[in-house]
N, C-alpha and C positions, 0 to 999 in steps of 0.2 A: 140045738145042734147048729153047727156052722155049715151053710150051704157051700156048694162047690165053687161058686163065683167068689164068695167071701174068703174061702180057704185059699183060692188062687191069689187074691189080693194080699192076704196076710203073708203068703210065702215070699212076697217081694218087699216086705217091710222089715228093715233091720231090727234085730232085738237089742234092747238097751242093757247096759251093764251096771251103771252107777245107781245105787239105792240112796237117793237123796231127795229131800224136799226143800221148799222155799227157805226154811230156817237154817239150812246147812251150809250157807255161805259159799266157800270155794267149791265144795262138792256139788252145790246146786248149779254153778256155772258149768261144770263138766256135764251134769245131767242135761242141762239145756242144750249143750252142744249135741249130745246124742239125740235129743228130741228133734232138733232142727234137721239133723241128718236123716232121721227116719221119716219126717214129714216131707222133706225134699224128695226122697226116694219114692214115697207113696204117691205124691203128686205127679212125679215123672212117670211112674208106672200107669197111673190112671190116664194120663194124656196119651201114652202109647196105646192103651186099650180103648181109646175114644170114650173115656168114662170120667172126664173131669167134672167134679160136682161140688167143690167147695174152695174157699180161700180163707185164710186165717192171718191174723196179726196179733201181737201181744203188747202189753205195756212194757216199760223198760226193765222191770224186774222179772218178767216172764211168768207172772203169777195170775194175770187176767188175760184171757184170750177172747177175741171177737172177730166177726167177719160175716161172710155170706155162705149159704149152702143153697143148692137148688135141685129140683127134681124135674125131669123132662118127660112129658106125656103128649103124644100126638104132635110132636115137634114144637110144643110150647114149653117155655121155661118158667117154672114156678119158683121164685126166689124168696128166701127167708133170712132174716138176721139170726145169727147163731152166737152164743156167748157161754162162757163158763169160767169159773175160778179154779185154780189149782188148790186142792185141800192141803191143810197143814200136814196131814198124815200121808200125803202123796209120796211115793207111788203105791203104798199099801192100799190106800183108798182111791178109787177111780174118780175122775172129775164128773160132775153132774152137768151134762150138756143141756142147754135151754134154747128154745125157740120162742121168745117172749110174745110175739104177735099171735101165736096159736094157743096161748094160755086160755084154758076153759073151753076150747073147741073140740076136744077129744078126751075120752076117758083114759087114754093111754098117756097121760101127762099129769105131773104133779103141779102144785101151786108155783106160780112164777114161770110156767112154761117149760119146766124141766121134764125131759122125756122119760117115759117109763120103760126101762130096759127089760129084756126077757129074763126068765129065771136062770138061763144058762150063762148070762153075762158075768155076774158077780163071782160065781165059783171058778169060771174060766180065768177071770182077771186075777183072782186070789192065787191060783195055781201058777201064775206066770209073773209074779212080782220078783224082781224089778224089771223083767224083760219087756213087759208091755208099757207103752207110753201113749201120748196124745194121738198119734197116728193110728194106733190099734183101737183106741176108744172111738175114733171116728169110723173106722172100718167095721168094728164089731157092734158099735152102739148106734150112732146116728144114721149110718148108711142103711142098715136093715130097717130101722124105724121109718125112715122116709119112704122106703120101697113098699112098706105095708100100709102106713097110715095116709100118706098123701093121696094116692089113687082113690081111697075110700072117701076122704074129705072133698076131693074134686067131684066125685060122683054125687055126693050129698049137697053140693053147692056151697059148702062151708068155705072152701078155698076156691077162689076164682082167679082167672088169668088177668094180670094187671098191665102187662106190656101191650104195645100197639102192633107188634110184629112178631112173627115166628122166628125162632132162633136160626142162626146160620152157623154151620160148623166152621171153626177157625183153626187152621193147622199151621199158624204162623210159627216158624221155627225159633223166633226170637225169645220165646218163653224159656228155652233151654239156657239162653245167655243169662237171663235173670237168675236161674238156679245156680249157675256157675258163680255168678257174682256174689250171691248171698253165702254160698258155701265158703268162699274165700274169706268173707267177713266173719263167719262162724269160727274158722280156724284161727283168725287173728284174735278173736275174743279170748280164747283159751290161753293165750300167752300173757294176758293181763291179770294182775292180782284182783281186780274188781271189775264189775261189769260196766262197760261204756254206756253212758246215758243216752247215746244216740243209736245204739245198736239195733234194737228191735223196732225202733220207730223210723229207721232209715228207709227211703223209697225202695231200695232193692229188696228189702225183706217183704214189704207189702206186695210188691210186684211178683215175688216168687210164687205166691199162692193165688194169683188172680190171672185169668186169661187175658192176654194182651189185647 
């Protein structure tokens, strides 16, 4: 089941329309545009709800994604590398999100640090193809997994705090400017016959999903 907090987050994520995977060329460019728009909206909503918890960037083809996610407990920020590839059969098949540094540290994880999703995730995803995208996978998959597993791993001493200081809330409004900047770049991309080699690697894209 989807809890109320997750349901609220999902309600703010735009649904996608284009059913296309990495092999679909021009249609994949359109799909990526929708993915970016949904991610931007999700990040923006999270910031408004004081629940900013990840940043992502991708390779130039939009087929490999990587970045950071974090979980906050007792005002301490536990940060982890996150990565996943877009399956060839995407969006019919959801991406397998991995936290490599936690590989082997919990039973709720497959080889390579791929998180074990709930029994409800795959049927829910299947019912919503092609409407669900990367933002939905983060909200329905990684977010709930972190909320359940990380507190338990902290309590067991498997995950320990690595930073030297407690987190401080940052409400710098400049993050919105990054979002506007990348959104403009996304729109420009769709006017081109092929993907720009500098698009997803450009600083505005990375900044869009990271706290200033």
